[in-house]
C-alpha positions as CSV (number, residue, x, y, z in Angstrom):
1,M,6.3,-53.2,21.2
2,K,8.9,-52.4,23.9
3,R,8.2,-49.4,26.0
4,K,11.4,-47.7,24.9
5,D,10.5,-48.2,21.2
6,F,7.0,-46.9,21.9
7,L,8.2,-43.7,23.5
8,Q,10.7,-43.1,20.6
9,L,7.9,-43.6,18.1
10,T,5.3,-41.5,19.8
11,G,8.0,-38.8,20.4
12,I,8.7,-38.7,16.7
13,C,5.0,-38.6,15.9
14,G,4.5,-35.8,18.3
15,L,7.3,-33.9,16.8
16,G,5.8,-34.5,13.4
17,L,2.5,-33.2,14.6
18,I,4.1,-30.1,16.0
19,T,6.0,-29.5,12.9
20,F,2.9,-30.0,10.7
21,S,0.9,-27.7,12.9
22,Q,3.6,-25.0,12.7
23,L,3.8,-25.4,8.9
24,S,0.1,-25.3,8.6
25,F,-0.1,-22.2,10.7
26,T,2.6,-20.6,8.7
27,S,0.9,-21.4,5.4
28,L,-2.2,-19.6,6.7
29,Q,-0.3,-16.4,7.3
30,A,-1.2,-14.3,4.2
31,S,1.3,-11.9,2.7
32,Y,0.1,-8.9,0.9
33,T,1.8,-6.6,-1.6
34,R,1.8,-2.9,-1.5
35,E,-0.5,-2.8,-4.5
36,Q,-3.1,-5.1,-2.8
37,L,-3.1,-3.0,0.4
38,I,-3.5,0.4,-1.4
39,G,-6.2,-0.7,-3.9
40,K,-4.1,-1.3,-7.0
41,G,-5.0,-4.8,-7.7
42,N,-5.8,-8.1,-5.9
43,P,-6.2,-11.5,-7.5
44,K,-8.6,-12.5,-4.7
45,I,-11.2,-9.9,-5.8
46,T,-14.2,-11.3,-7.6
47,G,-17.1,-9.5,-9.3
48,N,-17.8,-7.0,-12.1
49,T,-19.3,-3.9,-10.6
50,Y,-18.6,-1.6,-7.6
51,T,-21.5,-3.3,-5.8
52,S,-20.4,-6.9,-6.5
53,K,-16.6,-6.7,-6.4
54,M,-15.4,-8.3,-3.1
55,H,-12.6,-10.5,-1.7
56,V,-13.7,-14.0,-2.6
57,K,-13.9,-15.1,1.1
58,A,-15.8,-12.0,2.1
59,K,-18.3,-12.4,-0.7
60,R,-19.0,-16.0,0.3
61,A,-19.6,-15.0,3.9
62,F,-21.8,-12.0,2.8
63,L,-24.0,-14.3,0.6
64,D,-24.5,-16.6,3.6
65,M,-25.4,-13.6,5.8
66,K,-27.7,-12.2,3.1
67,A,-29.5,-15.6,2.8
68,A,-29.9,-15.8,6.6
69,A,-31.3,-12.3,6.8
70,A,-33.8,-13.0,4.0
71,K,-35.3,-15.8,6.1
72,D,-36.2,-13.1,8.7
73,N,-37.6,-10.8,5.9
74,I,-34.5,-8.6,5.8
75,N,-33.3,-7.9,2.3
76,I,-29.7,-6.7,2.4
77,E,-28.2,-4.9,-0.6
78,I,-24.6,-3.7,-1.1
79,V,-24.3,-0.1,-2.4
80,S,-20.5,0.0,-2.3
81,A,-17.9,-2.8,-2.0
82,Y,-14.4,-2.9,-3.4
83,R,-13.1,0.5,-4.4
84,S,-9.9,0.9,-6.3
85,F,-7.1,3.4,-5.6
86,E,-8.0,5.4,-8.7
87,R,-11.7,5.5,-7.8
88,Q,-10.9,6.7,-4.3
89,K,-8.5,9.3,-5.8
90,E,-11.3,10.6,-8.0
91,I,-13.6,11.0,-5.1
92,F,-11.0,12.7,-2.9
93,E,-9.7,15.1,-5.5
94,R,-13.2,16.1,-6.7
95,K,-14.2,17.0,-3.1
96,Y,-10.9,18.7,-2.5
97,L,-11.3,20.9,-5.6
98,R,-14.9,21.7,-4.8
99,F,-14.3,22.7,-1.2
100,T,-11.3,24.8,-2.0
101,K,-13.2,26.6,-4.8
102,Q,-15.9,27.3,-2.2
103,G,-13.3,29.2,-0.1
104,L,-12.0,26.6,2.3
105,S,-8.3,26.5,3.0
106,P,-6.6,23.3,1.8
107,K,-6.2,22.0,5.4
108,D,-9.9,22.7,6.2
109,A,-10.9,21.1,2.9
110,I,-9.0,17.9,3.9
111,S,-10.5,18.0,7.4
112,K,-14.0,18.2,5.9
113,I,-13.3,15.4,3.4
114,I,-12.1,12.9,6.1
115,E,-15.2,13.2,8.2
116,Y,-16.6,10.4,6.0
117,S,-14.3,9.9,3.0
118,T,-10.8,8.4,3.1
119,I,-7.6,9.5,1.5
120,P,-6.8,7.3,-1.5
121,G,-4.5,4.5,-0.6
122,T,-5.9,4.4,3.0
123,S,-9.4,3.1,2.4
124,R,-10.5,-0.2,3.8
125,H,-12.7,-0.6,0.7
126,H,-9.4,-1.2,-1.1
127,W,-9.2,-4.7,0.4
128,G,-12.5,-6.0,-0.8
129,T,-13.5,-6.9,2.7
130,D,-15.6,-3.9,3.5
131,I,-19.2,-3.1,2.4
132,D,-21.7,-0.4,2.7
133,I,-25.2,-1.9,2.9
134,I,-28.9,-1.0,3.1
135,Q,-32.2,-2.8,3.4
136,T,-34.3,-2.9,0.2
137,N,-37.7,-4.3,1.2
138,T,-38.8,-1.1,3.0
139,G,-40.6,1.0,0.4
140,P,-39.3,3.7,-1.9
141,R,-35.5,4.3,-1.4
142,P,-34.4,7.6,0.1
143,A,-32.6,10.0,-2.3
144,S,-29.5,9.7,-0.1
145,V,-29.3,6.3,1.5
146,L,-26.1,6.5,3.6
147,Q,-27.4,8.7,6.3
148,E,-27.4,7.8,10.0
149,K,-31.1,8.7,10.5
150,H,-32.2,5.8,8.2
151,F,-30.6,3.2,10.5
152,Y,-32.2,4.1,13.8
153,G,-35.6,4.8,15.3
154,N,-38.2,4.8,12.6
155,G,-35.6,4.8,9.8
156,Q,-36.1,2.7,6.7
157,F,-33.2,0.5,7.5
158,C,-33.5,0.2,11.2
159,D,-34.8,-3.4,11.1
160,M,-31.7,-4.5,9.2
161,K,-29.5,-2.6,11.7
162,V,-31.1,-4.5,14.6
163,W,-30.7,-7.8,12.8
164,L,-27.0,-7.1,12.0
165,T,-26.3,-6.1,15.6
166,L,-27.6,-9.5,16.7
167,H,-26.2,-11.7,13.9
168,A,-23.5,-10.1,11.7
169,S,-20.6,-11.2,13.9
170,S,-21.6,-14.9,13.5
171,F,-20.8,-14.5,9.8
172,G,-17.5,-12.6,10.5
173,F,-18.8,-9.1,9.8
174,Y,-18.4,-6.2,12.2
175,E,-19.4,-2.5,12.1
176,V,-16.2,-0.5,11.6
177,Y,-16.9,3.1,12.7
178,T,-19.1,2.6,15.7
179,N,-21.0,5.3,17.6
180,H,-18.9,4.8,20.7
181,A,-18.7,8.2,22.4
182,Q,-14.9,8.1,22.8
183,R,-14.1,7.0,19.3
184,K,-12.3,9.6,17.0
185,G,-11.7,9.7,13.3
186,F,-14.4,9.1,10.8
187,S,-18.0,9.8,11.7
188,H,-20.3,7.0,12.7
189,E,-21.3,4.8,9.8
190,P,-24.0,2.3,10.7
191,W,-23.9,1.0,7.1
192,H,-20.2,0.1,6.9
193,F,-19.3,-3.5,7.8
194,S,-16.0,-5.4,7.5
195,Y,-15.2,-9.1,7.1
196,A,-12.8,-9.6,10.0
197,P,-11.1,-12.9,9.0
198,V,-9.5,-11.1,6.1
199,S,-9.5,-7.5,7.0
200,K,-7.7,-8.0,10.3
201,P,-4.5,-9.6,8.8
202,M,-4.7,-7.0,6.0
203,L,-4.8,-4.2,8.5
204,E,-1.8,-5.8,10.3
205,A,0.1,-5.8,7.1
206,Y,-1.0,-2.3,6.1
207,R,0.3,-0.8,9.4
208,K,3.8,-1.7,8.2
209,L,3.6,0.6,5.2
210,D,5.1,4.0,5.0
211,I,1.9,5.8,4.3
212,K,3.3,9.3,4.0
213,N,5.8,8.3,1.3
214,I,3.1,6.3,-0.6
215,L,0.8,9.3,-0.7
216,Q,3.5,11.6,-1.8
217,E,4.6,9.2,-4.6
218,E,1.1,8.9,-5.9
219,N,0.8,12.7,-6.5
220,I,-2.6,13.1,-4.9
221,I,-3.9,16.7,-5.1
222,G,-3.5,18.2,-1.6
223,S,-0.8,15.7,-0.5
224,A,1.6,18.6,0.1
225,Y,-0.5,19.2,3.3
226,F,0.0,15.6,4.5
227,T,2.6,16.6,7.1
228,D,4.2,14.1,9.5
229,T,1.8,15.4,12.3
230,F,-1.2,15.1,10.1
231,I,-0.3,11.5,9.0
232,A,0.4,10.4,12.6
233,K,-3.0,11.8,13.7
234,Y,-4.8,10.3,10.7
235,Q,-3.3,6.9,11.3
236,K,-4.1,6.9,15.0
237,E,-7.7,8.2,14.7
238,N,-9.0,7.4,11.2
239,I,-7.3,4.2,10.5
240,L,-6.9,2.6,13.9
241,D,-9.6,4.1,16.1
242,I,-12.2,1.5,15.0
243,N,-14.3,-1.3,16.4
244,P,-11.8,-3.3,18.6
245,D,-13.1,-6.5,17.1
246,L,-11.4,-5.5,13.9
247,L,-8.0,-4.9,15.4
């Protein structure tokens, strides 16, 4: 083959590889609907119960992580996974009504709720990528499992927490609401982990939504107090002030 012909051929092949690479990359860029992002349905969710429903990719990775932990005598169990918009709405409105009946102002009730619970339409659990987990082979289960004291020191789930700190990232899972001193928003949740390969692009898509309008359209009890200032602060601190590995 003549040098000129060779260069032309390799040039075409190179261009083809570049084009193929670009097309492949583009095809990997997932697009998400408003309904998927706010917990109103996602065809990628698999499972039948609130402890088994997950995004299919996150579930596959979790089962791999669970199997690896079991080899080290750490039995991991999910206590909450995918949570629909309606389920989160029930949780939020029940707390709102209870706190206001106890005498809290609407604004104070909302502030108390969002120490740990999200406003419906803003929960990471809507994506099927996030899980609340405990360890089960540690004796009788505490009455209230999702408490920080159980994950540190002599807590029942501290062995699992140590194992996750060492290994969870190798399966794509990261603690969301860390105990970093400068972090704001939701309180520390050592039980809450997220599958980054899916939750990161979903968060990127979610940030483009008009959250205030969505919350107003959904007629959530208390939404009249979701002012522009409140929403801006909530987005900055509760939605985005998370583990940097998930941004």
